[in-house]
Structures are given as C-alpha cells and as structure tokens.
C-alpha positions as CSV (number, residue, x, y, z in Angstrom):
1,M,13.7,56.1,7.6
2,N,16.7,55.8,4.8
3,D,16.0,56.2,1.3
4,S,18.4,53.4,0.4
5,D,16.4,50.9,2.3
6,P,16.3,47.8,0.2
7,S,13.0,46.3,2.0
8,P,10.2,46.0,-0.6
9,G,7.4,47.0,1.9
10,L,4.0,46.4,2.9
11,F,3.0,46.2,-1.4
12,G,6.2,44.5,-2.0
13,S,5.3,41.7,0.6
14,L,1.7,41.3,-0.5
15,R,3.0,41.2,-4.3
16,R,6.0,38.1,-3.0
17,A,2.5,36.3,-1.0
18,G,0.2,36.7,-3.8
19,A,2.9,35.9,-6.1
20,T,3.5,32.6,-3.8
21,L,-0.3,31.6,-3.5
22,V,-0.5,31.7,-7.0
23,S,2.6,29.1,-7.4
24,I,0.7,27.2,-5.2
25,A,-2.2,26.9,-6.7
26,G,-0.9,26.2,-10.2
27,N,1.5,23.1,-8.5
28,R,-1.2,22.1,-7.1
29,L,-3.8,22.5,-10.4
30,E,-0.8,20.7,-12.1
31,L,-1.2,17.9,-9.8
32,M,-5.3,18.1,-10.4
33,V,-4.5,17.7,-13.8
34,V,-2.4,14.9,-13.8
35,E,-4.3,12.6,-11.6
36,L,-7.4,13.6,-13.7
37,Q,-5.8,12.5,-17.0
38,E,-4.4,9.0,-15.1
39,E,-8.5,8.5,-14.1
40,R,-9.3,8.7,-17.7
41,N,-6.4,6.3,-18.8
42,R,-7.8,3.7,-16.0
43,L,-11.2,4.3,-16.9
44,L,-10.4,3.8,-20.5
45,T,-8.7,1.0,-20.0
46,V,-10.8,-1.0,-17.8
47,L,-14.0,0.0,-20.1
48,A,-11.9,-1.9,-22.8
49,L,-10.9,-4.7,-21.1
50,L,-14.3,-4.9,-19.8
51,L,-15.9,-4.9,-23.3
52,A,-13.3,-8.2,-24.5
53,T,-14.2,-10.1,-21.3
54,A,-17.5,-9.9,-22.1
55,W,-17.2,-10.7,-25.7
56,F,-14.8,-13.7,-25.1
57,S,-17.0,-14.5,-22.1
58,G,-20.5,-14.7,-24.2
59,F,-19.0,-17.1,-26.3
60,A,-17.7,-19.2,-23.9
61,L,-21.0,-19.2,-22.0
62,A,-22.7,-20.0,-25.2
63,L,-20.3,-22.9,-25.8
64,V,-20.5,-24.4,-22.3
65,T,-24.4,-23.7,-22.2
66,G,-24.7,-25.8,-25.2
67,A,-22.4,-29.2,-24.2
68,V,-24.0,-29.1,-20.6
69,L,-27.6,-28.8,-22.8
70,Y,-26.8,-31.3,-25.0
71,L,-25.0,-34.0,-22.5
72,F,-27.9,-33.9,-19.9
73,W,-31.0,-33.0,-22.7
74,S,-32.1,-36.3,-22.7
75,T,-31.7,-37.6,-18.8
76,H,-32.2,-34.1,-16.6
77,P,-33.4,-31.4,-18.8
78,L,-34.3,-29.2,-16.1
79,A,-31.5,-29.6,-14.2
80,A,-29.3,-29.1,-16.8
81,L,-31.0,-25.7,-17.4
82,L,-31.4,-24.5,-13.4
83,G,-27.6,-25.8,-12.7
84,V,-26.7,-23.4,-16.0
85,A,-28.8,-20.6,-14.6
86,F,-27.4,-20.8,-10.8
87,L,-23.6,-20.5,-12.4
88,Y,-24.5,-17.7,-14.1
89,A,-26.6,-16.2,-11.2
90,A,-23.6,-16.8,-8.6
91,G,-20.9,-15.2,-11.5
92,A,-23.3,-11.9,-12.0
93,M,-23.4,-11.6,-8.6
94,A,-19.4,-12.3,-7.7
95,C,-19.1,-9.2,-10.3
96,V,-21.3,-7.0,-8.4
97,L,-19.7,-7.6,-5.7
98,R,-16.4,-7.3,-6.9
99,I,-17.4,-4.0,-8.5
100,Q,-19.0,-2.5,-4.9
101,R,-15.8,-3.4,-3.7
102,L,-13.7,-1.4,-6.4
103,L,-15.9,1.3,-6.4
104,R,-15.5,1.7,-2.3
105,E,-11.5,1.4,-2.3
106,S,-11.2,4.1,-5.2
107,Q,-10.1,7.6,-3.9
108,P,-9.6,9.7,-7.4
109,F,-7.7,12.8,-6.2
110,A,-6.0,11.4,-3.0
111,S,-2.9,12.9,-3.6
112,T,-4.6,16.7,-4.5
113,L,-6.5,16.4,-1.6
114,A,-3.7,15.7,0.7
115,E,-1.9,18.6,-0.8
116,F,-5.0,21.1,-0.2
117,R,-4.9,19.6,3.3
118,K,-0.7,20.2,3.8
119,D,-1.4,23.5,2.7
120,Q,-4.5,24.3,4.8
121,Q,-2.5,23.6,7.7
122,C,0.2,25.3,6.9
123,L,-2.0,28.4,6.8
124,Q,-3.5,28.1,9.7
125,P,-2.2,30.1,12.7
126,Q,-1.0,27.6,14.9
127,A,-1.6,28.4,18.6
128,P,1.3,28.1,21.3
129,T,0.5,25.0,23.5
130,A,1.4,24.4,26.9
131,S,3.5,21.2,25.6
132,N,5.3,23.4,22.9
133,S,6.4,26.4,25.3
134,G,7.5,23.6,27.8
135,S,10.0,22.1,25.6
136,N,11.0,25.7,23.8
137,S,12.0,26.4,27.5
138,S,13.4,23.0,28.8
139,S,15.3,23.0,25.4
140,S,16.8,26.5,25.8
141,K,17.8,25.8,29.6
142,A,20.1,23.1,28.2
143,N,21.5,25.3,25.5
C-alpha cells in the first residue's frame, strides 16, 4: 500500500457515516420541533376561539330562550321549554360530532413520521428482484 493514499480508511468512513446519521437525526428533530410549535399554536388558537364562541353563544342562547319563552309562555309553556331544550341538545350533538371528526382527521407530526419512514426505507438493504435484474440486462443490451 502507498502511504500517500488519500483514502480515510475504515475509521474515517465510520466517522463520516456517523456524522451523516447525526445530521439526519438533527434535521428530523428540527422538523419535529417546528411541527410541535405549529400544533401548539393551532391548539391555542382553537382554544381561544372556543372560549370566545362559548361566551357569545351563551349570551345569544340566553336572549333567544328568553324571547321564545316570553312569546309562548301564555299559550304553550311546556312546548316552548321542550322546543328550546331540543334545539340545544341538537346543537350540542352537532358540536360533539364535529369534534370527533376533527380528532379523527388530525395527524400531528405527519411530515416527521413520513421522513422517518423514508429514512428507514433508505437504510434497509434492498434485495434484487427478478424484474430489476431483467430490466437491467435488457437496458444494458439496448446500449
């Protein structure tokens, strides 16, 4: 062997591979932190809007309830109470169904998980298949 050979050897290759893995892990961690911040901001926005909605809806419902009861109290008081109660129950059920759908559709950290899956696929050894070897030989015949 020649002493002036510029090849780094086994330890140099391992060092480069380790540096690459650390760099990849750092990139994935940065992506995860960005997604975590986005999820936190989204959650805080939703909570603030939820509180504002509850506040304004409470006042609106109180006024509408008072108006309905005032209008129908002398003729149909029980029907007015049951009608308002039914509307409130229907609204609550619609909200619950919407929340369930939002939670089912939510996929936090989807980009991070996708990148981890890509990394995993790249690091797994690929076994040559018959279709790959056949296409390689046919493409080499064409050249």
